[in-house]
C-alpha positions in Angstrom: 37.9 1.4 21.1 37.5 1.6 24.8 34.6 3.5 26.4 35.3 6.7 28.3 34.3 5.1 31.6 36.4 1.9 31.6 38.7 -0.2 29.5 36.0 -2.5 28.3 35.6 -2.2 24.5 32.1 -1.1 23.4 29.9 -3.7 21.8 30.3 -3.5 18.0 27.4 -2.5 15.8 26.6 -4.3 12.5 24.7 -2.0 10.1 22.7 -3.8 7.5 21.9 -2.1 4.2 20.9 1.5 3.8 22.2 4.6 1.9 22.0 8.1 3.5 21.0 6.5 6.8 23.9 4.1 6.6 26.4 7.0 6.3 24.7 9.0 9.1 24.4 6.0 11.5 28.0 5.0 10.9 29.3 8.5 11.6 27.3 8.8 14.8 28.3 5.5 16.2 32.0 5.8 15.2 32.0 9.2 17.0 30.8 7.4 20.1 33.8 5.1 20.0 31.9 2.1 18.7 33.3 -0.4 16.2 31.0 -0.2 13.2 30.7 -2.9 10.5 28.9 -1.8 7.3 27.3 -4.8 5.5 25.8 -3.4 2.3 26.2 -3.6 -1.5 29.7 -2.9 -2.7 29.0 0.6 -4.0 27.4 1.9 -0.8 28.9 5.2 0.3 28.7 4.0 3.9 31.7 1.8 3.4 33.7 4.9 3.0 32.9 6.5 6.3 36.1 7.2 8.2 36.7 4.6 10.9 34.3 1.8 9.8 35.0 -1.8 9.1 33.6 -2.3 5.6 32.2 -5.8 4.8 30.6 -5.4 1.3 28.1 -8.0 0.1 28.8 -9.5 -3.4 25.8 -7.6 -4.8 22.4 -6.2 -3.7 21.2 -6.4 -0.1 18.8 -9.3 -0.1 17.6 -11.7 2.6 19.5 -14.5 0.9 22.7 -12.5 0.7 22.5 -11.6 4.4 21.8 -15.2 5.4 24.9 -16.3 3.5 27.0 -13.5 5.0 26.1 -14.4 8.5 26.7 -18.1 7.9 30.2 -17.3 6.7 31.1 -14.4 9.1 28.6 -14.3 12.0 30.8 -16.1 14.5 33.4 -13.3 14.3 30.8 -10.7 15.5 28.7 -12.6 18.0 27.2 -10.4 20.7 27.1 -7.3 18.3 24.2 -5.0 18.0 22.3 -5.5 14.7 20.7 -2.4 13.1 18.7 -2.9 9.8 18.6 0.2 7.6 16.7 -1.0 4.6 13.5 -3.0 4.0 15.3 -6.1 2.6 17.5 -6.1 5.8 14.4 -5.7 7.9 12.9 -8.8 6.2 16.1 -10.7 7.1 15.8 -9.7 10.7 12.1 -10.5 10.9 12.4 -13.9 9.3 15.4 -15.0 11.4 14.7 -13.0 14.5 14.9 -15.9 17.1 18.1 -17.2 15.7 19.7 -13.8 15.5 18.6 -12.8 19.0 20.3 -16.0 20.4 23.6 -14.7 19.0 23.3 -11.0 18.6 21.4 -7.9 20.0 19.0 -6.9 17.2 17.7 -3.4 17.5 14.1 -4.6 17.3 11.6 -5.8 19.9 8.6 -7.2 18.1 9.1 -9.0 14.8 5.3 -9.4 14.3 4.8 -5.6 14.3 7.8 -5.2 12.0 6.4 -7.7 9.6 3.0 -6.0 9.5 4.4 -2.5 8.8 6.7 -3.9 6.0 3.4 -4.8 4.2 2.0 -1.4 3.0 -1.5 -2.8 2.6 -1.5 -4.3 6.1 -0.3 -1.0 7.6 -3.3 0.9 6.2 -5.7 -1.9 7.2 -4.4 -1.8 10.8 -4.7 2.0 10.9 -8.4 1.8 9.8 -9.1 -1.0 12.3 -8.0 1.3 15.1 -9.9 4.4 13.9 -7.0 6.2 12.3 -7.8 7.7 8.9 -6.2 6.2 5.8 -6.6 6.2 2.0 -9.3 3.9 0.6 -7.9 0.5 -0.6 -9.1 -2.0 -3.1 -7.7 -5.5 -2.6 -6.4 -7.3 -5.7 -5.5 -11.0 -5.2 -5.8 -12.2 -8.8 -6.7 -11.0 -12.2 -10.4 -11.5 -11.7 -10.3 -8.8 -8.9 -9.3 -6.2 -11.4 -12.7 -6.3 -13.2 -14.4 -5.7 -9.8 -12.0 -2.9 -8.9 -12.6 -1.2 -12.3 -16.3 -0.7 -11.3 -15.4 0.9 -7.9 -12.4 3.0 -8.1 -12.4 6.8 -8.3 -9.4 8.0 -10.4 -6.6 8.8 -10.2 -5.4 5.8 -8.1 -2.1 4.4 -7.1 -1.0 0.9 -8.0 1.5 0.1 -5.2 3.5 -3.0 -4.3 2.8 -4.3 -0.8 6.6 -4.4 -0.4 7.9 -1.2 -1.9 11.5 -2.3 -2.6 10.2 -4.9 -5.1 9.1 -2.2 -7.6 12.1 0.1 -6.7 14.4 -2.7 -7.9 12.5 -3.2 -11.1 11.5 0.3 -12.1 13.2 2.7 -9.6 9.8 3.8 -8.5 7.7 3.3 -5.4 4.4 3.0 -7.2 2.6 3.4 -10.5 -0.4 5.6 -11.1 -3.5 5.3 -13.2 -6.0 7.9 -14.4 -8.4 5.6 -16.2 -9.4 1.9 -16.5 -7.0 1.2 -19.4 -4.0 2.4 -17.5 -5.1 0.6 -14.3 -5.4 -2.7 -16.1 -2.0 -2.2 -17.8 -0.3 -1.3 -14.5 -1.8 -4.3 -12.7 -0.7 -6.6 -15.5 2.9 -5.4 -14.9 2.8 -6.1 -11.1 1.0 -9.4 -10.9 4.3 -11.3 -10.7 5.7 -9.3 -7.7 6.3 -11.8 -4.9 4.6 -9.7 -2.3 1.6 -8.7 -4.4 0.2 -5.2 -4.8 -2.7 -3.0 -3.9 -4.8 -0.3 -5.5 -5.0 2.8 -3.3 -6.9 6.1 -3.4 -4.6 9.0 -4.3 -4.8 11.8 -1.7 -4.7 15.0 -3.7 -2.5 18.0 -3.0 1.2 19.0 -3.0 4.0 17.1 -1.2 4.1 19.9 1.4 1.0 18.3 3.0 3.2 15.3 4.1 4.5 15.0 7.7 5.8 12.2 9.9 5.9 11.2 13.5 9.1 9.5 14.7 9.8 7.8 18.0 11.8 5.2 19.8 9.6 3.2 22.1 10.7 1.0 25.0 9.4 -2.6 25.6 7.0 -1.3 28.3 5.5 1.3 25.9 7.5 4.2 27.4 8.5 6.8 24.7 12.3 7.2 24.8 12.4 10.1 22.3 9.9 11.5 19.8 9.8 14.2 17.2 8.2 15.3 13.9 9.3 16.5 10.5 7.6 17.6 7.3 8.3 17.4 3.6 8.4 20.5 1.4 9.2 18.9 -1.9 9.8 15.5 -3.6 11.0 14.4 -7.0 9.3 13.0 -8.9 6.5 15.1 -7.5 3.9 13.2 -5.4 6.0 10.0 -5.6 9.8 10.2 -5.2 12.1 10.7 -2.2 12.0 14.0 -0.4 14.3 16.7 -1.8 13.6 19.3 0.9 12.6 18.3 4.5 12.3 20.3 7.7 12.5 19.3 11.3 9.6 21.1 13.0 7.2 20.4 15.9 3.7 19.5 14.5 1.3 18.9 17.4 -1.4 17.4 15.2 1.0 14.9 13.7 2.3 14.0 17.2 -1.3 13.3 18.4 -2.2 11.0 15.5 1.3 9.4 15.5 1.1 8.5 19.2 -2.3 6.9 18.6 -1.0 4.9 15.7 2.0 3.6 17.6 -0.1 2.8 20.7 -2.7 0.9 18.6 -0.1 -1.2 16.9 2.0 -1.6 20.1 5.1 -0.4 18.2 8.4 -1.1 20.0 11.8 0.2 19.0 12.5 2.9 16.4 9.8 3.7 13.8 8.1 6.5 11.9 4.7 6.9 10.4 4.0 9.2 7.5 0.8 11.1 7.0 -0.7 13.3 4.3 -3.3 15.9 5.2 -6.4 15.4 3.1 -7.7 18.9 2.6 -11.1 17.4 1.5 -11.9 16.4 5.1 -9.1 17.9 7.1 -7.8 14.5 8.3 -4.2 13.3 8.5 -4.2 10.0 6.6 -1.6 7.2 7.0 0.6 6.7 4.0 3.2 4.3 5.3 5.2 3.2 8.3 8.9 2.4 8.5 10.2 0.4 11.5 13.8 1.6 11.1 15.8 4.8 10.7 15.1 6.5 7.4 17.0 8.5 4.8 16.3 11.7 6.8 18.7 10.5 9.5 21.4 13.1 8.7 18.8 15.8 9.3 17.8 14.2 12.6 21.3 14.0 13.9 22.1 17.6 12.7 19.0 18.8 14.6 20.4 17.5 17.8 18.9 14.0 18.2 21.6 11.3 18.2 19.0 8.7 17.0 21.5 6.0 15.9 23.1 6.2 19.4 19.7 5.9 21.1 18.8 2.9 19.0 22.1 1.3 19.7 21.8 1.8 23.4 18.2 0.6 23.5 19.4 -2.7 21.9 21.7 -3.1 24.9 19.0 -2.3 27.5 19.3 1.4 28.0 15.8 2.8 27.8 16.0 6.1 29.7 13.7 8.7 28.2 15.5 11.6 26.5 14.2 15.2 26.6 15.2 17.1 23.4 14.0 20.2 21.6 15.3 19.7 18.0 16.6 22.6 16.0 14.3 23.4 13.1 16.9 22.4 10.5 16.4 21.7 6.8 17.6 18.7 4.8 18.3 19.4 1.1 19.2 17.3 -2.0 20.2 20.4 -4.2 20.0 18.8 -7.7 17.0 16.6 -7.0 15.3 19.7 -5.5 16.0 21.8 -8.5 14.2 19.2 -10.6 11.3 19.2 -8.2 11.0 23.0 -8.4 11.3 22.9 -12.2 8.5 20.3 -12.4 6.0 22.2 -10.4 3.4 24.6 -11.8 4.4 28.2 -11.9 8.1 27.4 -11.8 10.1 30.0 -10.0 13.9 29.5 -9.6 13.8 31.7 -6.5 12.0 28.8 -4.7 15.2 26.8 -5.1 17.7 29.7 -4.4 16.1 30.7 -1.2 17.0 27.4 0.4 20.7 28.4 0.3 20.8 30.6 3.5 18.9 28.0 5.6 21.9 26.1 6.9 20.5 23.1 5.1 22.0 19.7 5.8 23.2 17.9 2.7 23.4 14.1 2.2 26.9 12.6 2.7 28.6 15.9 3.0 31.3 16.4 5.7 34.5 18.3 5.3 36.2 15.9 7.8 34.9 12.8 6.1 34.8 13.2 2.3 34.9 9.5 1.4 31.1 9.0 1.2 30.6 12.2 -0.9 33.3 10.9 -3.3 31.7 7.5 -3.5 28.3 8.9 -4.1 29.5 11.2 -6.9 31.3 8.2 -8.5 28.1 6.1 -8.3 26.1 8.9 -9.9 28.6 9.5 -12.7 28.8 5.7 -13.3 25.0 5.5 -13.5 24.8 8.4 -16.0 27.4 6.8 -18.2 25.7 3.4 -18.1 22.4 5.0 -19.1 24.0 6.8 -22.0 25.7 3.6 -23.2 22.4 1.7 -22.9 20.5 4.0 -25.1 
């Protein structure tokens, strides 16, 4: 589609992987008149966004699958902007960055920083090196290290893969937890074969409402193009799963620590860093960093920040700072949030009902674009049937 200013077609955008963020990014860019190509697993709801060119992969989004796709199809899309929306897609961009930059416009500026923040242990280590608070870590390189760790840890602890998606694929979980030495040894035995390895981390106590994140797009010269914060109210499973209720809200303390983290690591491009407030010492502690747009992208767009458009334009050289005051909107996964409310101590159904009048943004939902909602519902029903049959 031609741009509004001239008859030159806009540069296409290739969106790699993703789920909620794939749908939101595709809708935003299509609305800008950009040809959007969705490259994700066959069942991804993003393929059903009105106006996209769907190019499903044969199966899961992996580095190997993306290499094969670009070998077969890359010539057709040379010059396009590449936007990775999942960790496996990020690994693909990191490991093939020079070759991709020679033919495309990746929405990334420093693959070394990207590679560091994909490693959850390295992220925490870098934070500590620059004086930013983080949970205590115990390094585990082989089975002999477990005996040393058992003598040092203070329970409960988290047993967490250095590359989160490796455990998500296997168990549908981001980490395992251990409350005693027996559990820790058993959890470690399960994770020793993960390609990226794992770490043992201190668990920061307290509810999920202590979580907040700093988000920004940073130009190559360190100029902040746009920045904002959000917080989590609930997750499911509690203290582990994806957020079921988020809020866009200005959090000065999170901004201050987030800026220091990004400056210390020399982050360039789009990223967010998540913190949890440790009420024992009053410090915001780094939990993880994502060098991409996350699942909360529908909320960010609804709050008035066209983040996908900003990332797209930055990849093409547009780095003008943007002044925005986001609406304090909520993002809500109704059924997941009902489970979150029910699983908390002192369960009160009113805690769930009172979200209804908050103009909450819901994943996938759009009256003018029902395809992603239908696809997501079909996926969920299919998954439920498969689990029933498998029992």
